[in-house]
N, C-alpha and C positions, 0 to 999 in steps of 0.2 A: 122810805121818804116820799111824801105826799105834799101837794100843794095845798092851798086853802079851799080849792074844790075838791079834795078827797080823791085826787088823781095822782097817779106815780109822775114824777117828774122825769125828765130825758135821761137823766144819770142812771135813775133806777130802772127805768125802761130798756136801757142798752144792756145793763148788766144782765137783767133776767132773761132778755133775748139772747146774748152770749151764751148763757149756762144752759138755756134750752137746745140750742144749736149744737153745742159741745155733747150733750146728752144723746142727740138724733145723728150724729156723724161719726165717721172712724177716721183714722189717720189717711188714708187714701183720699178722702174728700179735701181735706185739707191740702194735701200735696197736690192733688188737681187745681183747687183753685189758686194755690200759690204759683203753680207753673203758668196758669192762664194771665194771673197778675204780672208775672215776670215778663211773660210774651208781650203782654200789651204796654208794659213800660218800656220795653225796648223797642218797639215801634213808635213811640211818642217822643223818644229821648236820643239825644246824639251822644257821640264819643265825648264830648266835654262834659255832659251831664255826670257820665261814669267816671271820668277822671276827678272831677270834683267831689263827688261823694265819697270815691277811693281815698282821696287826700284827706278829708274831713275824719274819716274813719281810721286813716294811719295815724292821723295827728292826736286823736283821741285816744288810741290804743296807747301811743307814745306817752302821752299824759299820764297814763294810768298804770304804766309798767315799767319797771326798770331794767338795767343792763342786763340783769340775771335772767328775766324773762325772754329776751332775745337771743342770748346765748344758749338757753336751753332748748328753745324752740328751733334754733339753727343747728344744734347739734342732734336732735332728735330727726329733723328733716335730713341731715346727712346721712345718719345712721340707717334710716327707711329706705332711703334712695340706694343705698350700698347694698342692702339685703334682696334688692329687687334684681332681676338678670337684664342687662342690656340687649336691646335688639339685634346689635351686630355681633353677636357672639363672645365679645369683650367683657370680662369681668369688671373692668376698672374704666372702661370708655376711652383707655389711653391711644387705640388704635386710629381714632379719628383727630386727635392732636388737642381734645379737650380735657379739662381737669375733671378728674372722678367725681361722682356724684357726694361721694362720704367726704372728699377733700373740699368741695364746694360749701356744703353745710359747716363743715368745721370753720373754714374762713369765715363763712358768715357770722358765725358764733363768736369768733375771735374778734372780728371788726366791732361786733355791738358791745364789747367790754370796754371798747376806748371812748 
């Protein structure tokens, strides 16, 4: 896309610049700039900022997924946690009075069905 002077417009220039950057850099480059961006964001924003974007993300996810989605991820989370070993030597976490990880995941899946 060009304007009347035969020059690229801003959108075209940005797209070409992005393509060139992608060709010249690897995954580690993007991980590094992402980490730097995250660190800068955390320095410039407070707890309320993260609560607000978390809530917006949760609402968007809720709007686009049904109860089956939450049931499935709750069950998967419970199964994954049950397959990990607890640090206290107990396989079900019951020695410290807490519900097992598998039970918590399954309970979460059950509650999302309602």
